C-alpha positions in Angstrom: -137.0 -89.9 192.6 -137.2 -93.3 194.0 -137.4 -96.1 191.5 -139.3 -99.4 192.5 -138.2 -102.4 190.4 -141.0 -105.0 189.6 -140.0 -108.1 190.7 -142.3 -109.6 188.6 -140.4 -109.5 185.6 -137.3 -111.6 185.3 -134.1 -109.5 185.0 -131.7 -110.6 182.9 -131.6 -112.8 179.4 -133.1 -116.2 180.7 -132.4 -119.4 180.2 -134.4 -122.6 180.8 -133.5 -126.3 181.7 -134.9 -129.4 181.4 -136.0 -130.5 185.1 -133.7 -133.5 186.0 -135.2 -134.3 189.2 -137.1 -137.8 188.7 -141.4 -138.0 189.9 -143.1 -139.6 192.5 -143.6 -142.7 191.0 -140.4 -142.5 189.8 -138.5 -142.8 193.6 -140.8 -146.1 194.0 -138.3 -148.6 192.0 -136.2 -151.4 194.3 -132.7 -151.0 194.7 -129.8 -152.7 196.3 -129.4 -150.3 200.2 -125.8 -149.8 202.4 -127.4 -148.2 205.7 -126.3 -144.6 206.4 -127.4 -142.3 208.7 -128.6 -139.0 208.1 -130.6 -136.0 209.9 -133.0 -134.8 207.5 -136.0 -131.3 208.2 -139.0 -132.5 209.8 -140.7 -131.2 206.6 -139.1 -132.7 204.0 -139.4 -136.4 206.3 -143.4 -135.7 206.0 -143.3 -134.3 202.7 -141.9 -137.8 201.0 -144.3 -140.1 203.9 -147.5 -138.2 202.7 -146.3 -138.7 199.1 -145.1 -143.0 200.2 -148.5 -143.2 201.0 -150.5 -142.2 198.4 -148.1 -144.7 196.4 -148.5 -147.6 199.1 -144.7 -147.1 199.0 -142.0 -146.7 201.9 -140.5 -143.2 202.3 -137.2 -144.6 202.3 -137.0 -145.8 198.8 -138.4 -142.3 197.6 -135.6 -140.5 199.1 -132.8 -143.6 198.9 -134.0 -143.2 194.9 -133.4 -139.8 194.4 -130.6 -139.1 195.8 -129.7 -141.8 193.6 -130.9 -140.5 190.8 -129.5 -136.5 191.3 -125.3 -138.7 191.2 -126.2 -139.9 188.6 -127.3 -137.0 186.9 -123.9 -135.7 187.7 -121.9 -138.0 187.5 -121.7 -138.1 183.8 
């Protein structure tokens, strides 16, 4: 007899973690800058451009702030 697995049920004990990623609104704040060159996926850039337009800010600023918050979260 072949067993099937219900993919909608959790496997093992689950632990909830706090969401540490900032909201798009939190990414639209000013910071000091250092220029770098980076290649990102078209999907990521399209997402940030769309959200930046909704919040009347620049997509580069949102990406920069996302990276800053990530680095801060993981440097403690």
